[in-house]
C-alpha positions as CSV (number, residue, x, y, z in Angstrom):
1,X,64.3,151.2,83.9
2,X,60.4,151.9,84.8
3,X,57.6,152.1,82.8
4,X,54.7,154.2,83.2
5,X,52.2,151.2,83.0
6,X,53.5,149.2,86.5
7,X,50.9,148.8,89.0
8,X,53.0,150.0,91.5
9,X,51.1,152.6,94.1
10,X,51.6,155.9,93.5
11,X,52.6,158.3,96.7
12,X,49.1,160.4,98.0
13,X,46.8,157.9,96.0
14,X,44.1,158.8,97.6
15,X,43.4,156.7,100.7
16,X,43.9,159.2,103.7
17,X,41.7,162.0,102.2
18,X,41.4,164.8,105.1
19,X,38.5,167.2,105.5
20,X,38.4,170.2,107.8
21,X,35.4,171.8,108.1
22,X,34.8,175.4,107.2
23,X,35.7,178.1,109.9
24,X,33.3,180.4,110.6
25,X,33.9,183.6,112.3
26,X,32.5,184.0,115.7
27,X,31.7,187.8,115.5
28,X,29.7,187.4,112.2
29,X,28.0,184.4,113.8
30,X,27.4,186.3,117.4
31,X,26.6,189.8,116.8
32,X,26.8,190.9,120.8
33,X,30.6,190.0,120.5
34,X,32.6,193.4,120.5
35,X,36.2,194.1,119.4
36,X,37.6,196.2,122.2
37,X,41.2,197.2,123.1
38,X,39.9,197.1,126.5
39,X,39.1,193.8,127.3
40,X,42.9,192.0,127.4
41,X,41.0,188.9,128.1
42,X,38.7,188.6,125.1
43,X,42.1,189.5,123.3
44,X,44.1,187.0,124.3
45,X,42.4,184.0,122.5
46,X,44.1,186.0,119.4
47,X,47.4,185.9,120.6
48,X,50.0,183.2,121.0
49,X,51.8,182.7,124.7
50,X,55.1,184.2,122.4
51,X,52.7,187.6,121.7
52,X,52.1,186.8,117.9
53,X,48.3,187.5,116.4
54,X,47.7,184.2,115.4
55,X,46.4,184.3,111.7
56,X,42.6,184.0,110.3
57,X,43.2,180.4,108.7
58,X,43.8,179.5,111.8
59,X,41.6,181.4,114.0
60,X,38.5,181.7,111.3
61,X,38.2,185.0,111.7
62,X,37.1,186.8,108.3
63,X,39.2,189.7,107.1
64,X,37.2,192.7,108.4
65,X,37.1,191.2,112.4
66,X,40.5,189.9,111.5
67,X,41.7,193.4,110.4
68,X,40.1,194.9,113.8
69,X,41.5,192.2,115.8
70,X,44.6,193.1,115.0
71,X,44.3,197.2,115.3
72,X,42.9,196.0,118.8
73,X,45.5,194.1,120.2
74,X,48.2,196.7,118.8
75,X,46.3,199.7,120.5
76,X,46.1,197.1,123.3
77,X,49.6,196.5,123.8
78,X,50.2,200.1,123.5
79,X,48.7,201.2,126.8
80,X,50.0,197.8,128.3
81,X,47.0,196.0,128.1
82,X,48.6,193.1,126.3
83,X,52.4,192.1,126.5
84,X,54.7,192.8,123.2
85,X,56.1,189.5,124.0
86,X,55.2,186.7,126.1
87,X,56.4,185.4,129.3
88,X,60.5,184.3,129.2
89,X,61.6,180.4,128.5
90,X,64.3,180.5,131.3
């Protein structure tokens, strides 16, 4: 049996610590940027090619602007400026 005092390296001993820079909300930084449902080019940056809304942990937007983005994307889908689903793969 193994003893706890053995000198074997433990898994995840801190060799490769991963540090990622904190993402900032581009709408908070630049007050001139507007979230508008009539601008599908700007909203397309926040949806995947399959049509899903990208979460804020990936885009870095704050909670307030992510809620506005979600509403704008849904409004834009309802008037057919953005697709509900992406292009078919076949």
